[in-house]
C-alpha positions in Angstrom: 247.4 144.9 95.6 246.5 143.6 99.0 248.6 140.5 99.9 246.7 137.7 101.6 248.5 135.4 104.0 247.9 131.8 103.1 248.8 130.4 106.5 245.8 129.2 108.4 244.7 131.3 111.4 242.4 130.3 114.2 239.0 129.3 112.7 240.1 130.0 109.1 241.0 126.7 107.5 239.3 126.9 104.1 240.0 129.0 101.1 237.7 130.0 98.2 239.0 131.7 95.2 236.7 134.4 93.9 237.4 134.7 90.2 234.9 137.3 89.1 231.7 139.0 90.0 229.6 139.6 86.9 226.2 141.2 86.3 225.6 139.1 83.1 224.4 135.6 84.0 225.3 134.1 80.6 228.9 135.4 80.9 229.1 134.0 84.4 227.9 130.6 83.1 230.4 130.7 80.2 233.3 131.5 82.6 232.2 128.8 85.0 232.1 126.2 82.2 235.6 127.4 81.0 237.0 127.0 84.5 235.5 123.5 84.9 237.0 122.5 81.5 240.4 123.6 83.0 239.8 121.2 85.9 238.8 123.7 88.5 235.8 123.0 90.8 233.9 126.2 89.8 230.5 127.3 90.9 228.3 130.4 90.7 226.7 132.1 93.7 224.2 135.0 93.5 224.4 138.1 95.5 222.6 141.4 95.5 225.0 144.4 95.5 223.5 147.9 95.7 220.2 146.5 94.5 221.7 144.7 91.5 221.9 140.9 91.0 225.5 139.8 90.7 226.9 136.3 89.8 230.1 135.5 91.7 232.4 132.9 90.2 234.1 130.9 92.9 236.5 128.0 92.9 237.1 125.7 95.8 237.1 125.3 98.7 240.7 124.4 99.3 241.9 123.3 102.7 245.6 123.9 102.2 246.9 127.5 101.9 249.8 126.7 99.6 247.5 124.8 97.2 245.0 127.7 97.3 247.8 130.1 96.3 248.9 127.9 93.5 245.3 127.5 92.3 244.8 131.3 92.4 247.9 131.9 90.4 247.0 129.2 87.8 243.5 130.6 87.4 244.9 134.1 86.9 247.5 133.0 84.4 245.1 130.8 82.3 242.2 133.3 82.3 243.8 136.7 82.4 242.0 137.6 85.6 242.9 138.9 89.1 241.1 136.5 91.4 241.1 136.9 95.2 241.5 134.3 97.9 238.9 134.4 100.6 239.6 132.7 103.9 236.5 131.1 105.4 
């Protein structure tokens, strides 16, 4: 598993947690609603990957690297997922 540094680097001061990338919109909506019920600011963004529409579940943004790490860990624990932190 690739480790991500949660210390801000030049120009990277926001973090988004990508929880999942799903091809089924109804499953994406259900997971978004579950994350929101757990208190996370979850949203869905659409992307086309290899010609297929995907629904990416994201939480954030978070401005503090330590809080982003804690949020990622809590999301993983509560939802049995392996989310990734994306610096923006």
